[in-house]
C-alpha positions as CSV (number, residue, x, y, z in Angstrom):
1,M,54.9,165.9,-97.3
2,T,54.9,163.6,-94.3
3,E,55.2,164.8,-90.8
4,L,58.6,164.3,-89.1
5,A,58.6,161.5,-86.5
6,L,59.7,163.7,-83.6
7,P,60.0,162.5,-80.0
8,T,56.7,163.2,-78.2
9,A,56.4,164.6,-74.7
10,G,53.3,162.6,-74.0
11,A,49.7,163.5,-74.9
12,T,48.8,165.1,-71.5
13,Q,52.0,167.1,-71.3
14,S,51.7,168.3,-74.8
15,L,48.1,169.4,-74.2
16,L,49.1,171.3,-71.1
17,R,51.9,173.1,-72.9
18,L,49.6,174.1,-75.8
19,M,47.0,175.3,-73.3
20,T,49.7,177.4,-71.6
21,W,51.4,178.8,-74.7
22,L,48.2,179.7,-76.5
23,S,46.2,180.8,-73.5
24,P,45.0,184.4,-73.4
25,A,46.9,184.6,-70.2
26,F,50.3,183.8,-71.9
27,P,52.2,187.1,-71.8
28,V,52.4,187.9,-75.5
29,G,49.9,190.9,-75.6
30,A,47.7,189.3,-78.4
31,F,44.6,190.9,-76.7
32,A,45.8,194.3,-77.9
33,Y,45.3,193.4,-81.6
34,S,42.2,193.0,-83.7
35,A,43.8,192.2,-87.2
36,G,41.8,194.9,-88.8
37,L,38.4,194.0,-87.2
38,E,38.2,197.3,-85.4
39,N,38.4,199.3,-88.6
40,A,35.9,197.0,-90.4
41,A,33.4,197.5,-87.5
42,A,34.0,201.2,-87.2
43,E,33.3,201.7,-91.0
44,G,30.3,199.5,-90.9
45,R,31.6,196.6,-93.0
46,L,31.1,194.2,-90.0
47,R,27.9,194.7,-88.1
48,D,27.1,191.5,-86.2
49,G,28.2,188.1,-85.0
50,E,27.3,186.5,-88.3
51,G,29.7,188.8,-90.1
52,L,32.4,188.1,-87.5
53,A,32.0,184.4,-88.0
54,D,32.4,184.8,-91.8
55,W,35.4,187.1,-91.3
56,T,37.1,184.5,-89.0
57,R,36.2,181.6,-91.3
58,L,37.8,183.3,-94.3
59,S,41.0,184.2,-92.4
60,I,41.4,180.5,-91.4
61,T,40.7,179.0,-94.8
62,S,42.3,181.6,-97.2
63,G,43.5,184.6,-95.3
64,P,46.3,185.7,-92.8
65,A,45.6,182.8,-90.4
66,W,46.0,180.3,-93.1
67,N,49.4,181.7,-94.1
68,D,50.4,181.7,-90.5
69,A,49.5,178.0,-90.3
70,V,51.6,177.2,-93.4
71,L,54.6,179.1,-91.9
72,L,54.1,177.4,-88.5
73,A,54.2,174.0,-90.2
74,E,57.3,174.7,-92.2
75,S,59.1,176.2,-89.2
76,Y,58.2,173.1,-87.2
77,R,59.8,170.9,-89.8
78,R,62.9,173.1,-90.0
79,F,63.3,173.8,-86.3
80,E,66.9,172.6,-86.3
81,E,67.9,174.4,-89.5
82,P,68.9,178.0,-88.5
83,E,69.5,179.2,-92.0
84,K,66.1,178.0,-93.2
85,L,64.4,179.5,-90.2
86,A,66.0,182.8,-91.0
87,E,64.5,182.6,-94.5
88,L,61.1,181.7,-93.1
89,A,61.2,184.6,-90.7
90,E,62.0,187.0,-93.5
91,L,59.2,185.5,-95.6
92,A,56.7,185.8,-92.8
93,A,57.6,189.4,-92.2
94,A,57.4,190.2,-95.9
95,L,53.8,188.7,-96.0
96,A,52.6,191.2,-93.4
97,G,50.2,193.3,-95.3
98,S,50.5,196.5,-93.3
99,A,52.9,198.2,-90.9
100,E,50.6,197.3,-88.0
101,R,50.5,193.6,-89.0
102,Y,54.3,193.6,-89.3
103,R,54.7,195.1,-85.8
104,E,52.1,192.6,-84.4
105,T,53.8,189.5,-85.7
106,R,57.2,190.7,-84.6
107,L,56.3,191.9,-81.2
108,V,54.0,189.0,-80.3
109,G,56.7,186.6,-81.6
110,E,59.3,188.2,-79.5
111,A,57.1,188.1,-76.4
112,F,56.3,184.5,-77.1
113,L,59.9,183.4,-77.3
114,E,60.8,185.3,-74.2
115,A,58.0,183.6,-72.2
116,A,58.7,180.2,-73.8
117,G,62.2,180.4,-72.4
118,A,60.7,178.6,-69.4
119,W,61.0,175.5,-71.6
120,P,64.6,175.9,-72.8
121,H,65.9,174.1,-75.9
122,P,69.1,174.7,-78.0
123,A,67.0,175.3,-81.1
124,L,65.6,178.5,-79.5
125,D,69.0,180.0,-79.3
126,S,69.3,180.1,-83.1
127,L,66.1,182.1,-83.6
128,L,66.0,185.8,-84.1
129,A,64.7,187.4,-80.9
130,D,61.8,189.0,-82.8
131,A,61.0,186.1,-85.1
132,P,57.4,186.4,-86.4
133,Y,54.8,184.7,-84.2
134,P,53.9,181.6,-86.3
135,V,57.6,180.9,-86.8
136,A,58.3,181.2,-83.1
137,V,55.3,178.9,-82.2
138,G,56.4,176.3,-84.8
139,V,59.9,176.1,-83.5
140,V,58.9,175.9,-79.8
141,A,56.3,173.2,-80.5
142,A,58.8,171.1,-82.5
143,A,61.5,171.6,-79.9
144,N,59.1,170.3,-77.2
145,G,57.9,167.3,-79.2
146,V,54.3,168.5,-79.5
147,E,52.5,166.9,-82.4
148,L,52.3,169.3,-85.4
149,S,48.6,168.9,-86.1
150,A,47.8,169.6,-82.5
151,A,50.0,172.7,-82.5
152,L,48.3,174.0,-85.6
153,A,44.8,173.3,-84.2
154,A,45.6,175.1,-81.0
155,Y,47.2,178.1,-82.9
156,L,44.2,178.5,-85.2
157,H,41.8,178.2,-82.3
158,A,43.7,180.9,-80.5
159,V,43.4,183.1,-83.6
160,A,39.6,182.5,-83.7
161,S,39.3,183.1,-80.0
162,Q,41.1,186.4,-80.2
163,A,38.8,187.5,-83.1
164,V,35.8,186.6,-81.1
165,S,37.1,188.4,-78.0
166,A,37.8,191.5,-80.2
167,G,34.3,191.2,-81.6
168,I,32.7,191.1,-78.2
169,R,34.6,194.2,-77.1
170,L,33.5,195.9,-80.4
171,S,29.9,195.0,-79.6
172,L,29.6,192.8,-82.7
173,C,28.2,190.0,-80.6
174,G,27.7,188.9,-77.0
175,Q,29.6,186.3,-75.0
176,R,27.0,183.5,-75.7
177,Q,27.1,184.2,-79.4
178,G,30.9,184.3,-79.3
179,V,31.0,180.8,-77.8
180,A,28.6,179.6,-80.4
181,I,30.8,181.1,-83.1
182,L,33.8,179.1,-81.7
183,A,31.7,175.9,-81.5
184,G,30.7,176.4,-85.2
185,L,34.3,176.7,-86.2
186,E,35.6,173.5,-84.7
187,S,35.4,171.3,-87.8
188,L,36.8,174.1,-89.9
189,I,39.8,174.6,-87.6
190,A,40.4,170.8,-87.4
191,G,40.3,170.5,-91.2
192,A,42.6,173.6,-91.8
193,A,45.1,172.2,-89.2
194,E,45.2,168.8,-90.9
195,K,45.6,170.4,-94.3
196,A,48.3,172.8,-93.1
197,S,50.2,169.9,-91.5
198,H,50.8,168.5,-95.0
199,S,51.5,171.8,-96.7
200,T,54.6,173.4,-98.1
201,I,55.3,177.1,-98.6
202,D,53.8,176.7,-102.0
203,A,50.4,176.7,-100.3
204,L,50.9,180.3,-99.1
205,G,48.4,182.8,-100.4
206,S,45.5,185.0,-99.2
207,S,42.3,186.2,-100.8
208,A,41.1,188.0,-97.6
209,F,41.3,191.4,-99.3
210,L,38.9,193.1,-97.0
211,A,41.0,192.1,-93.9
212,E,44.1,193.5,-95.5
213,I,42.5,196.8,-96.5
214,S,41.0,197.1,-93.0
215,S,44.4,196.6,-91.5
216,L,45.8,199.3,-93.7
217,R,43.0,201.7,-92.9
218,H,43.3,201.2,-89.2
219,E,46.7,202.8,-89.3
220,T,45.1,206.2,-89.8
221,Q,42.0,205.6,-87.6
222,T,41.8,208.2,-84.8
223,A,39.7,206.5,-82.1
224,R,40.8,203.0,-81.4
225,L,40.8,200.2,-78.8
226,F,43.3,198.0,-80.5
227,R,46.8,198.4,-81.9
228,S,45.8,196.8,-85.3
């Protein structure tokens, strides 16, 4: 499927907006979640930076992050179709593999839309207030004329950055190794973003079973730093 020829805001402006929206400083509370990493570390399934890199790589290519990218792309293309967006929001929520994952995508999406109100657009008025995070990002990016592949790359990089940040706090790696992990993921992220930009919802699917199980097990974990 070809990308829609949407009006662009200009390369520099688009870059600045993506840097703002997907910055750790953007008030969505993403720092509070680990996507199951905390449980995997606590139970010894992840022990070091190499394991963290593998975990993040799998999420992007065939796990939750990949599904998010597909949903973001489809929401981007349908940003002026309220009924379709409602269906996508419902689908995104249904794909959440645990109660924590469900709350995360809803709460972060809600916070994202609230903060993104600083860039008003009529399309945002038709979205549910608690639209899942990838749906919200897709609509906001399209409404602002940001190129789809750039939005996908920035989103996936933010996912990887959050995983590395969580890994550092969980003592899986240090800051230098964390930066090296992100550097090593650049080509993977670029390729996944390009692939997702031409995807349809038929491309949805995850084989990251350990991440899903860890997310479920985290719900009953007593000592925790993260909400997921």
